[in-house]
C-alpha positions in Angstrom: -1.4 21.1 -22.5 1.3 19.1 -24.3 3.0 18.2 -21.0 -0.3 17.0 -19.6 -1.1 14.8 -22.6 2.4 13.2 -22.5 2.0 12.8 -18.7 -1.3 11.0 -19.1 0.1 8.8 -21.9 3.1 7.9 -19.7 0.8 6.9 -16.8 -1.5 4.9 -19.1 1.3 3.0 -20.8 3.0 2.1 -17.4 -0.3 1.0 -15.7 -1.5 -0.9 -18.8 1.9 -2.7 -19.0 1.9 -3.5 -15.3 -1.7 -4.9 -15.4 -1.0 -7.0 -18.5 2.3 -8.2 -17.2 4.2 -7.2 -20.3 7.3 -6.1 -18.5 9.0 -6.0 -15.2 8.3 -2.7 -13.4 12.0 -1.6 -13.3 12.5 -1.0 -17.1 9.0 0.6 -17.3 9.6 3.1 -14.5 13.0 4.0 -16.0 12.6 4.0 -19.8 9.1 5.3 -20.2 9.6 8.5 -18.2 13.0 9.2 -19.7 11.6 8.9 -23.2 8.6 11.0 -22.3 10.9 13.8 -20.9 13.0 13.7 -24.1 9.8 14.0 -26.2 8.9 17.1 -24.1 12.2 18.7 -25.0 14.2 18.3 -21.8 17.9 17.8 -22.1 19.7 14.7 -20.6 21.3 16.9 -18.0 17.9 18.2 -16.9 16.4 14.6 -16.9 19.2 13.3 -14.7 18.4 16.1 -12.3 14.8 15.0 -12.3 15.9 11.4 -11.6 18.1 12.5 -8.7 15.2 14.4 -7.1 12.8 11.5 -7.6 15.1 8.8 -6.3 15.8 11.0 -3.2 12.1 10.5 -2.3 12.1 6.7 -2.6 15.6 5.6 -1.3 14.6 5.5 2.3 11.7 3.1 1.6 14.0 0.9 -0.5 16.4 0.7 2.4 13.5 -0.1 4.7 12.4 -2.9 2.5 15.9 -4.5 2.3 16.2 -4.8 6.1 12.6 -5.4 7.0 12.1 -8.3 4.5 15.3 -10.0 5.6 14.3 -9.5 9.2 10.8 -10.9 8.9 11.8 -13.7 6.6 14.5 -14.8 9.1 12.0 -14.7 11.9 9.6 -16.8 9.9 12.3 -19.4 9.1 13.3 -19.5 12.8 9.8 -20.4 13.8 8.8 -17.2 15.6 5.3 -17.1 14.1 4.6 -20.9 14.2 2.9 -21.0 17.7 0.6 -18.1 16.8 -0.2 -19.5 13.4 -1.0 -23.0 14.8 -3.1 -21.5 17.6 -5.1 -19.3 15.3 -5.6 -22.1 12.8 -6.7 -24.4 15.6 -9.2 -21.8 16.8 -10.4 -20.8 13.4 -10.6 -24.3 11.9 -12.6 -23.7 8.7 -13.9 -20.4 10.0 -12.3 -18.3 7.3 -14.5 -15.3 8.2 -12.9 -15.1 11.7 -9.4 -14.9 10.0 -10.4 -12.0 7.6 -12.1 -10.1 10.4 -9.1 -10.5 12.6 -7.0 -9.2 9.8 -9.1 -6.0 9.6 -8.8 -5.5 13.4 -5.0 -6.0 13.4 -4.6 -3.6 10.5 -6.8 -0.9 12.3 -4.8 -1.2 15.5 -1.5 -1.2 13.6 -2.5 2.0 11.7 -3.1 4.1 14.8 0.3 5.7 14.2 -0.9 6.8 10.7 2.2 5.2 9.0 1.3 3.0 6.0 4.6 1.2 5.9 4.5 0.1 9.6 1.0 -1.2 9.2 2.1 -3.4 6.3 5.2 -4.5 8.2 3.2 -5.5 11.2 0.1 -7.0 9.7 1.3 -9.0 6.6 4.1 -11.0 8.3 1.7 -11.8 11.2 -1.2 -13.0 9.0 0.4 -14.3 5.8 1.4 -17.7 7.3 -2.2 -18.2 8.4 -3.5 -17.4 5.0 -1.1 -19.8 3.4 -1.9 -22.6 5.8 -5.7 -22.1 5.2 -5.2 -21.8 1.4 -6.4 -18.2 1.3 -5.2 -15.9 -1.3 -2.6 -13.3 -0.1 -4.1 -10.7 -2.3 -7.2 -10.9 -0.1 -5.0 -10.1 2.9 -3.6 -7.0 1.2 -7.1 -5.8 0.1 -8.5 -6.0 3.6 -5.4 -4.1 4.9 -5.9 -1.5 2.2 -9.5 -1.0 3.3 -8.5 -0.7 6.9 -5.8 1.8 6.2 -8.2 3.9 4.0 -10.6 4.6 6.9 -7.9 4.9 9.5 -6.0 7.4 7.4 -8.6 10.0 8.3 -6.8 10.5 11.7 -5.5 14.0 12.2 -1.9 12.9 12.0 -2.6 11.0 8.8 -1.2 12.5 5.7 -4.4 13.2 3.7 -6.2 15.1 6.5 -3.1 17.2 7.2 -2.7 18.0 3.5 -6.4 19.0 3.3 -6.0 21.2 6.3 -3.1 23.0 4.7 -5.0 23.6 1.5 -8.2 24.8 3.3 -6.1 26.7 5.9 -8.1 24.8 8.5 -7.4 23.2 11.9 -6.8 19.5 11.3 -8.3 18.6 14.7 -11.5 20.4 13.7 -11.5 18.5 10.4 -11.0 15.2 12.2 -13.9 15.9 14.6 -16.1 16.4 11.6 -14.8 13.1 10.1 -15.2 11.0 13.3 -18.8 9.8 12.6 -17.6 8.7 9.2 -14.7 6.8 10.7 -17.1 5.0 13.0 -19.3 4.1 10.1 -16.3 3.2 8.1 -15.1 0.7 10.7 -18.5 -1.1 10.6 -18.2 -1.1 6.8 -14.7 -2.5 7.0 -15.8 -5.4 9.3 -18.6 -6.2 6.9 -16.3 -6.1 4.0 -13.7 -8.3 5.7 -16.5 -10.8 6.6 -17.7 -10.8 3.0 -14.1 -11.5 1.7 -14.0 -14.4 4.2 -17.2 -15.8 2.8 -15.9 -15.5 -0.7 -12.7 -17.4 0.2 -14.7 -20.1 1.9 -16.8 -20.5 -1.2 -13.6 -21.0 -3.1 -12.9 -23.9 -0.8 -10.3 -22.3 1.5 -9.7 -24.1 4.8 -7.3 -26.6 6.4 -8.3 -29.1 3.7 -8.7 -27.0 0.6 -11.3 -27.9 -2.1 -12.5 -26.4 -5.3 -10.6 -23.4 -6.7 -8.7 -23.0 -3.5 -7.2 -26.5 -3.9 -6.3 -25.8 -7.6 -4.7 -22.5 -6.8 -2.7 -24.1 -3.9 -1.3 -26.8 -6.3 -0.3 -24.1 -8.9 1.3 -22.0 -6.2 3.2 -25.0 -4.8 4.6 -25.7 -8.2 5.4 -22.1 -8.8 7.2 -21.5 -5.5 8.9 -24.9 -5.2 12.3 -23.4 -6.3 11.9 -20.6 -3.7 11.4 -23.0 -0.7 14.2 -23.6 1.7 16.0 -26.9 1.3 15.8 -29.4 4.2 19.4 -28.5 5.1 18.7 -24.7 5.0 15.4 -25.2 7.0 17.2 -27.2 9.7 20.0 -24.6 9.8 17.5 -21.7 10.3 15.3 -23.3 13.0 15.8 -21.7 16.4 13.1 -23.2 18.7 15.1 -22.2 21.9 15.2 -18.6 20.7 11.5 -18.0 20.2 11.0 -16.0 23.4 14.1 -13.8 22.7 13.1 -13.3 19.1 9.5 -12.5 20.1 10.6 -9.9 22.6 13.1 -8.4 20.0 10.3 -8.2 17.4 7.9 -6.5 19.8 10.7 -4.0 20.6 11.3 -3.3 16.9 7.5 -2.8 16.5 7.6 -0.4 19.5 10.3 1.6 17.8 8.1 1.8 14.7 5.0 3.0 16.6 6.3 5.1 19.5 9.5 6.7 18.4 10.5 9.1 15.6 13.5 7.2 14.4 13.5 6.3 10.7 11.6 3.0 10.1 14.6 1.6 8.3 16.7 2.4 11.4 14.5 0.2 13.6 15.0 -2.8 11.2 18.7 -2.2 10.8 19.0 -2.4 14.6 16.7 -5.4 14.9 18.4 -7.4 12.1 21.8 -6.7 13.6 20.7 -8.0 17.1 18.9 -11.0 15.6 22.0 -12.0 13.5 24.4 -11.7 16.5 22.0 -13.5 18.9 21.0 -16.4 16.6 24.1 -17.0 14.5 27.5 -16.9 16.2 29.9 -16.9 13.2 30.3 -14.6 10.3 29.8 -17.5 7.9 26.4 -18.4 9.5 25.3 -14.8 9.5 26.2 -14.4 5.8 24.3 -17.6 5.0 21.2 -16.5 6.8 21.2 -13.2 4.9 22.0 -14.8 1.5 18.9 -17.0 1.7 16.6 -13.9 1.3 18.9 -11.7 -0.8 17.0 -12.1 -4.0 13.6 -11.0 -2.5 15.3 -8.3 -0.4 16.9 -6.7 -3.5 14.2 -7.2 -6.2 11.6 -4.9 -4.6 14.0 -2.1 -3.6 15.1 -2.0 -7.3 11.5 -1.3 -8.3 11.1 1.3 -5.6 14.3 3.2 -6.7 13.2 2.9 -10.4 9.8 4.4 -9.4 11.7 7.4 -8.2 12.6 8.1 -11.8 8.9 8.2 -12.7 8.0 10.4 -9.8 10.9 12.8 -10.5 10.0 13.2 -14.2 6.3 13.5 -13.4 6.8 16.3 -10.8 9.8 18.2 -12.0 8.9 18.5 -15.6 5.6 20.2 -14.7 3.6 17.2 -16.2 1.7 16.8 -12.9 0.4 20.4 -12.8 -0.5 20.2 -16.4 -2.4 16.9 -15.9 -4.3 18.4 -13.0 -5.3 21.4 -15.1 -6.4 19.2 -17.9 -8.7 17.3 -15.6 -10.3 20.5 -14.5 -10.6 21.8 -18.1 -12.4 18.7 -19.4 -15.3 19.0 -16.9 -18.4 20.2 -18.8 -19.9 23.5 -17.5 -23.2 21.7 -16.7 -21.4 19.6 -14.1 -19.8 22.7 -12.5 -22.2 22.9 -9.6 -21.7 19.1 -9.0 -17.9 19.2 -9.3 -17.3 17.8 -5.9 -19.5 14.8 -6.7 -17.5 14.1 -9.9 -14.2 14.3 -8.2 -15.3 12.2 -5.3 -16.7 9.5 -7.6 -13.5 9.3 -9.6 -11.1 10.0 -6.8 -9.6 6.5 -6.7 -8.5 6.3 -10.4 -7.5 10.0 -10.4 -5.5 9.4 -7.2 -3.9 6.3 -8.8 -2.6 8.5 -11.6 -1.5 11.6 -9.6 -0.3 10.2 -6.3 -1.0 11.7 -2.9 1.0 14.9 -2.9 0.0 15.9 -6.4 -3.6 15.1 -5.7 -3.9 17.2 -2.6 -1.4 20.0 -3.4 -1.9 20.1 -7.2 -5.4 19.0 -8.1 -7.4 20.0 -4.9 -6.6 23.7 -5.0 -7.4 23.9 -8.7 -10.7 22.0 -8.1 -11.6 24.3 -5.3 -10.9 27.4 -7.4 -12.9 26.2 -10.4 -15.7 24.9 -8.1 -16.1 28.3 -6.4 -16.9 29.8 -9.9 -19.9 27.5 -9.9 -20.9 28.1 -6.3 -19.3 25.0 -4.8 -18.2 25.5 -1.2 -14.4 24.8 -0.8 -15.2 22.6 2.3 -17.6 20.5 0.3 -15.0 20.0 -2.5 -12.2 19.1 0.0 -14.3 16.6 2.0 -15.6 14.8 -1.1 -12.1 14.5 -2.6 -10.5 13.5 0.7 -13.0 10.8 1.5 -12.9 9.3 -2.0 -9.2 9.5 -2.5 -8.3 7.6 0.7 -9.4 4.3 -0.7 -6.8 4.5 -3.5 -3.9 4.5 -1.0 -3.1 0.8 -1.6 -3.5 0.8 -5.4 -1.4 3.7 -6.5 1.0 2.0 -8.9 3.9 4.4 -8.4 3.7 4.6 -4.5 6.5 2.9 -2.5 4.0 1.3 -0.1 2.2 -0.4 -3.0 5.3 -2.3 -3.9 6.1 -2.9 -0.2 2.8 -4.6 0.1 3.4 -6.7 -3.0 6.8 -7.8 -1.8 5.7 -8.7 1.7 2.7 -10.7 0.5 4.5 -12.3 -2.4 2.0 -11.1 -5.0 2.5 -9.2 -8.3 1.5 -5.6 -9.0 -0.9 -7.0 -11.6 -2.7 -9.1 -9.0 -2.9 -6.2 -6.6 -4.3 -3.7 -9.1 -6.8 -6.0 -10.8 -8.1 -7.5 -7.6 -7.9 -4.6 -5.1 -8.6 -1.5 -7.2 -12.3 -2.3 -8.2 -13.2 -3.4 -4.7 -11.6 -0.4 -3.0 -13.2 1.9 -5.5 -16.7 0.5 -4.6 -15.8 1.0 -0.9 -15.0 4.6 -1.7 -18.5 5.1 -3.2 -20.1 3.6 -0.1 -17.9 5.9 2.1 -18.9 8.9 0.0 -22.6 8.0 0.5 -22.1 7.8 4.2 -20.3 11.2 4.2 -23.3 12.6 2.3 -25.8 11.2 4.8 -23.7 12.5 7.7 -23.6 16.0 6.1 -19.9 16.2 5.5 -20.6 17.6 2.0 -23.6 18.3 -0.1 -24.7 17.4 -3.6 
């Protein structure tokens, strides 16, 4: 009980501080969990063991971020995306809706491999320049990608379905066949949502010649990012118009490695960056200069990812996570017992934000199934409701590595992502649950 209370307080303090922008995530993810572990009576030696275990889970994504952000930033500076951006802008004109719908389609295709990181690494660098040129908010791009990943994450090789299959001791292919109609409905909902977001951006005045709030935001962002822009000398140094075809083929090859091979994602970008540096910059001095231009961005986010490992390690290794899951079960009134799957489905997004994917499926779901059975709730019903609802929290889990990867690639703060995306994705989860209910995937 005490561990659970401390765990919830720790999560609430961190999330509240992130949303209010009171502190950089690095000290929050390090200091708050360490203090919480000390309060729970763990020794410094034990706590550093928790830290080691947690960081071991996040270091690979931190390495991925270092190499991927430098790679895509370099490619952008060298003009790789300019022809595509100019063509799409020319075709779209003021048709903002077409851009948001295209974002959803690209994210769906990119997520066929079931990997969250590769979807972000493919979709955001491709679409972000278009959003900026049309004065659209990058957080809208991230929100649409989050919605697309949520419905595509129901593939049998996606993590949530596989975890649910393990808990239910069921064949994941059978589960997926049951979920297929929902995926079809979800794709329609996704396109409608993307179009709606485009309409909202257009009403703000987005377009080639921004007006209204879009113009005001553009001016503010220009002032805010003026120090981050390349100088004229650096921009001229980075331009490689004669290398566009080579860089394009190299980028497609790297994306192919991400989608069709089993090599680590960071390995693909290590290789791509090495080839890009050798091919485009022929001296050690020039290569160092190209890397240095993006060093600040490339190091800031990995620091956050590594720090979040401290949080994850303390949360899981101290037993806080199990205690939190048990507390959630215990506070459910007996009268709601027969409708337990509805309760957990409805609140799946905020619960998932607190617990994270593994703890949600391997910690909370078995407990919920066990308690639900006491009230006559079928385990399959419980699992389906919790699976469908939780998926829409995949982009707004504040201690997940991919959440910070999205923030870094799109150039937005964690506060922006949580306050803008979380409410919208939660509403989409309710719509998805209603569709699942109509399709008979679970029952009230």
